Backbone as CSV, one residue per row, in Angstrom:
resi,resn,N_x,N_y,N_z,CA_x,CA_y,CA_z,C_x,C_y,C_z
1,MET,289.065,-93.790,116.792,289.886,-93.327,115.695,288.990,-92.673,114.646
2,THR,289.388,-91.511,114.171,288.603,-90.795,113.163,289.003,-91.237,111.766
3,GLY,288.217,-90.846,110.791,288.527,-91.162,109.400,289.867,-90.592,108.980
4,ALA,290.188,-89.393,109.495,291.461,-88.777,109.149,292.618,-89.602,109.691
5,GLU,292.457,-90.134,110.906,293.516,-90.944,111.482,293.670,-92.255,110.729
6,ARG,292.562,-92.863,110.294,292.638,-94.119,109.549,293.357,-93.927,108.232
7,SER,293.118,-92.810,107.563,293.719,-92.603,106.248,295.135,-92.050,106.339
8,GLY,295.561,-91.622,107.535,296.880,-91.052,107.685,296.951,-89.613,107.224
9,ASP,295.819,-88.990,106.892,295.773,-87.620,106.412,295.025,-86.768,107.429
10,PRO,295.639,-85.734,107.970,294.978,-84.916,108.975,293.941,-83.954,108.406
11,GLY,293.843,-83.833,107.081,292.980,-82.828,106.472,291.557,-83.261,106.208
12,LEU,291.332,-84.059,105.203,289.982,-84.363,104.738,289.660,-85.846,104.919
13,PRO,289.024,-86.204,106.024,288.713,-87.608,106.237,287.524,-88.072,105.407
14,VAL,287.535,-89.333,105.027,286.366,-89.948,104.414,285.589,-90.540,105.585
15,ASP,284.641,-89.769,106.109,283.916,-90.209,107.300,282.506,-90.655,106.931
16,ASP,281.735,-91.038,107.945,280.377,-91.542,107.716,279.478,-90.514,107.036
17,ALA,279.645,-89.237,107.357,278.810,-88.197,106.745,279.082,-88.095,105.241
18,LEU,280.350,-88.196,104.861,280.701,-88.148,103.442,280.230,-89.411,102.724
19,LEU,280.420,-90.564,103.353,279.986,-91.822,102.743,278.477,-91.864,102.536
20,ALA,277.729,-91.155,103.366,276.270,-91.131,103.230,275.818,-90.473,101.931
21,ILE,276.646,-89.591,101.365,276.238,-88.896,100.135,277.005,-89.344,98.890
22,LEU,278.179,-89.963,99.072,278.955,-90.421,97.916,278.299,-91.629,97.263
23,ARG,278.373,-91.704,95.947,277.866,-92.841,95.183,278.869,-93.187,94.096
24,CYS,278.844,-94.417,93.646,279.679,-94.847,92.527,279.272,-94.035,91.306
25,PRO,280.216,-93.425,90.603,279.870,-92.611,89.439,279.362,-93.434,88.249
26,VAL,279.571,-94.728,88.261,279.135,-95.579,87.155,277.784,-96.209,87.447
27,THR,277.634,-96.797,88.637,276.421,-97.563,88.944,275.443,-96.845,89.854
28,GLY,275.915,-95.824,90.561,275.065,-95.123,91.518,274.944,-95.840,92.860
29,GLU,275.691,-96.938,93.021,275.634,-97.697,94.271,276.292,-96.939,95.418
30,ARG,275.876,-97.284,96.632,276.535,-96.749,97.820,277.963,-97.272,97.885
31,LEU,278.820,-96.527,98.544,280.211,-96.910,98.727,280.455,-97.240,100.193
32,VAL,281.258,-98.254,100.424,281.621,-98.687,101.772,283.139,-98.628,101.884
33,ARG,283.619,-98.078,102.995,285.063,-97.992,103.184,285.605,-99.321,103.675
34,VAL,286.643,-99.799,102.995,287.369,-100.992,103.407,288.852,-100.626,103.343
35,GLY,289.435,-100.345,104.497,290.833,-99.910,104.524,290.989,-98.587,103.816
36,ASP,291.884,-98.548,102.835,292.138,-97.329,102.062,291.444,-97.367,100.707
37,GLU,290.267,-98.009,100.675,289.484,-98.092,99.433,288.013,-97.881,99.740
38,LEU,287.283,-97.480,98.709,285.825,-97.451,98.761,285.342,-98.524,97.801
39,ARG,284.362,-99.330,98.236,283.883,-100.451,97.420,282.377,-100.398,97.263
40,THR,281.914,-100.924,96.134,280.481,-101.082,95.904,280.111,-102.541,96.128
41,ALA,278.821,-102.801,96.275,278.346,-104.170,96.462,278.644,-105.026,95.232
42,SER,278.707,-104.405,94.038,278.968,-105.167,92.819,280.454,-105.392,92.561
43,GLY,281.313,-104.834,93.417,282.734,-105.123,93.311,283.621,-104.031,92.762
44,ARG,283.081,-102.887,92.444,283.940,-101.781,92.001,284.727,-101.279,93.201
45,VAL,285.977,-100.879,92.947,286.865,-100.425,94.012,287.464,-99.090,93.597
46,TYR,287.409,-98.111,94.502,287.971,-96.792,94.267,288.972,-96.499,95.378
47,PRO,290.184,-96.066,95.041,291.189,-95.799,96.070,290.924,-94.499,96.828
48,ILE,291.458,-94.443,98.025,291.510,-93.193,98.784,292.981,-92.796,98.784
49,VAL,293.293,-91.652,98.174,294.670,-91.196,98.031,294.834,-89.900,98.814
50,ASP,295.754,-89.898,99.750,295.992,-88.727,100.602,294.705,-88.232,101.248
51,GLY,293.843,-89.172,101.646,292.614,-88.819,102.344,291.453,-88.449,101.444
52,LEU,291.652,-88.465,100.121,290.598,-88.085,99.180,290.166,-89.281,98.338
53,PRO,288.857,-89.521,98.219,288.399,-90.600,97.356,288.601,-90.243,95.891
54,VAL,289.125,-91.178,95.111,289.347,-90.981,93.681,288.252,-91.752,92.952
55,LEU,287.215,-91.038,92.530,286.045,-91.659,91.912,286.051,-91.436,90.404
56,VAL,287.093,-91.887,89.753,287.255,-91.711,88.317,286.950,-93.038,87.633
57,PRO,285.836,-93.117,86.895,285.527,-94.370,86.195,286.657,-94.756,85.249
58,GLY,286.939,-96.038,85.179,288.008,-96.509,84.319,289.334,-96.604,85.034
59,ARG,289.513,-95.856,86.094,290.724,-95.943,86.898,290.486,-96.809,88.127
60,ALA,289.239,-97.068,88.418,288.911,-97.863,89.596,289.140,-99.333,89.309
61,GLY,289.511,-100.072,90.335,289.586,-101.517,90.202,288.171,-102.044,90.052
62,GLN,288.018,-103.128,89.336,286.676,-103.651,89.091,286.639,-105.132,89.404
63,ALA,285.461,-105.586,89.721,285.282,-107.008,89.973,285.628,-107.775,88.710
64,GLU,286.145,-108.965,88.893,286.464,-109.790,87.736,285.239,-110.060,86.901
65,GLY,285.382,-110.016,85.587,284.277,-110.325,84.712,283.407,-109.130,84.368
66,THR,283.797,-107.912,84.780,283.014,-106.735,84.419,283.857,-105.823,83.550
67,ASP,283.182,-105.118,82.681,283.888,-104.135,81.860,283.645,-102.744,82.440
68,SER,284.027,-101.703,81.740,283.914,-100.339,82.272,282.479,-99.891,82.475
69,THR,281.504,-100.602,81.894,280.110,-100.230,82.093,279.483,-101.023,83.218
70,GLY,280.240,-101.976,83.783,279.719,-102.770,84.884,278.986,-104.015,84.437
71,THR,279.056,-104.328,83.139,278.387,-105.513,82.648,279.398,-106.579,82.296
72,SER,278.962,-107.805,82.186,279.879,-108.907,81.852,280.014,-109.076,80.361
């Protein structure tokens, strides 16, 4: 199954090549795909909407106990 098939979007898949260059816009951490989300090791979560990653700080889900800067 390709990234496009996983996301349900035939156009722009979030595949391994894209994940190799994408980074969290706040922390610079690598992103890992988990279902229809991209996650950082520190717990930031970014949605994939219509096959496109939404990397907008402040709109991403965050680990409990962190603020918009990633600190407690």
